[in-house]
C-alpha positions in Angstrom: 0.0 0.0 0.0 2.8 2.4 0.9 4.7 1.8 -2.3 1.5 2.3 -4.3 0.9 5.6 -2.6 4.5 6.8 -3.3 4.2 5.8 -6.9 0.9 7.7 -7.2 2.5 10.8 -5.6 5.5 10.6 -7.9 3.2 10.3 -10.9 1.1 13.3 -9.9 4.1 15.4 -9.1 5.5 14.5 -12.6 2.2 15.5 -14.2 2.0 18.7 -12.3 5.6 19.7 -13.2 5.1 18.7 -16.8 2.0 20.8 -17.0 3.9 23.9 -15.8 6.0 23.9 -18.9 2.8 24.7 -20.8 2.4 28.0 -18.9 3.5 30.0 -21.8 1.1 28.0 -24.0 -1.8 29.2 -22.0 -2.2 27.1 -18.9 -4.4 29.1 -16.6 -2.9 30.6 -13.4 -5.6 28.9 -11.4 -4.4 25.5 -12.7 -0.8 26.3 -11.8 -1.9 27.2 -8.3 -3.9 24.0 -8.0 -1.0 21.9 -9.3 1.5 23.5 -6.8 -0.8 23.1 -3.9 -1.4 19.5 -4.7 2.3 18.9 -5.2 3.2 20.7 -1.9 0.6 18.6 -0.1 2.0 15.4 -1.6 5.5 16.6 -0.6 4.3 17.0 3.0 2.6 13.5 2.9 5.8 11.9 1.6 7.9 13.5 4.3 5.4 12.4 7.0 5.3 8.8 5.5 9.1 8.5 5.6 9.3 9.8 9.2 6.6 7.3 10.2 8.4 4.5 8.5 11.6 5.3 10.3 9.8 5.6 13.7 8.3 2.1 12.9 11.8 0.7 12.6 12.1 0.4 8.8 15.5 0.9 7.2 16.2 4.1 5.3 16.9 2.1 2.2 13.2 1.2 2.1 12.6 4.9 1.8 15.0 5.5 -1.1 12.3 5.9 -3.8 10.3 8.3 -1.7 13.4 10.3 -0.9 14.5 10.4 -4.5 11.0 11.6 -5.6 11.0 14.3 -3.0 14.5 15.4 -4.2 13.2 15.5 -7.8 10.2 17.6 -6.7 12.4 20.0 -4.8 14.3 20.8 -8.0 11.0 21.7 -9.8 9.5 23.7 -6.9 10.7 27.2 -7.9 9.0 26.9 -11.3 5.7 26.2 -9.6 5.5 30.0 -8.9 5.4 31.8 -12.2 4.4 35.4 -12.4 0.6 35.8 -12.4 -0.1 33.1 -9.8 -0.1 35.2 -6.7 -2.9 36.3 -4.4 -5.5 38.1 -6.5 -4.0 37.2 -9.9 -6.6 34.5 -10.4 -9.9 33.4 -8.8 -7.9 30.6 -7.1 -7.1 30.9 -3.4 -3.4 30.9 -2.6 -1.3 31.4 0.5 1.7 32.4 -1.5 2.9 35.8 -0.4 3.9 38.5 -2.9 7.4 38.3 -1.3 8.0 35.3 -3.6 8.0 37.6 -6.7 9.4 40.7 -4.9 12.4 38.7 -3.5 13.1 36.1 -6.2 16.7 35.7 -5.1 15.7 34.9 -1.6 12.9 32.6 -2.7 15.2 30.7 -5.0 17.8 30.5 -2.2 15.3 29.0 0.1 14.1 26.6 -2.6 17.7 25.6 -3.3 18.2 24.9 0.5 15.2 22.6 0.3 16.6 20.9 -2.8 20.0 20.4 -1.1 18.3 19.0 2.0 16.2 16.5 0.0 19.2 15.5 -2.1 21.1 14.7 1.1 18.1 12.8 2.4 18.0 10.6 -0.8 21.8 10.0 -0.5 21.4 8.9 3.1 18.5 6.6 2.2 20.7 5.0 -0.5 23.6 4.5 2.0 21.1 3.1 4.5 22.4 5.4 7.2 19.6 5.3 9.9 21.0 8.0 12.2 21.9 10.4 9.3 18.6 9.8 7.6 16.6 10.5 10.8 18.5 13.7 11.4 18.1 14.7 7.8 14.3 14.3 7.9 14.4 17.1 10.5 16.7 19.2 8.3 14.2 18.8 5.4 11.3 19.8 7.7 13.3 22.9 8.8 14.0 23.8 5.2 10.2 23.6 4.6 9.5 25.8 7.6 12.1 28.3 6.7 10.7 28.9 3.3 7.1 28.9 4.5 8.0 31.4 7.2 9.0 34.0 4.6 6.9 33.1 1.6 3.7 31.5 2.8 0.8 33.1 4.6 -0.2 31.2 7.7 1.4 28.2 9.4 3.4 25.4 7.8 1.1 22.6 6.8 -1.9 22.2 4.6 -3.7 25.3 3.4 -6.6 26.5 5.6 -9.8 26.2 3.6 
């Protein structure tokens, strides 16, 4: 069941990311917002699933695929915020702050920190380093929180509806 969920998440992230390349061809801003929200939610679910698996005594190598998918997603994340997808730009609700577009360098730095943290997580899963993987899960969570603290309205976690 867990592997099937991770495969579904990976597929949906891939579809969402692929769809963004069509932004110039006319993908509506509301669709981009929906894709990034779903992808961010799946990212959160993946991180939680890996943490739960480690707490349950599973080896980090069993989380290799999930960690690699999270690292792949992290590389795509900055492109999920094209111009025209902020608050008020579409009818879609978003918690993305205007700071993303006003401070592109800072946002890209925060996204790069997240990408680096997830890449290290994937490497630790591949090496089956339990202590390192467990610590790195917290580093990834902190990278999420750091970015959300500056660039997301509201608390870290799923959007408030």
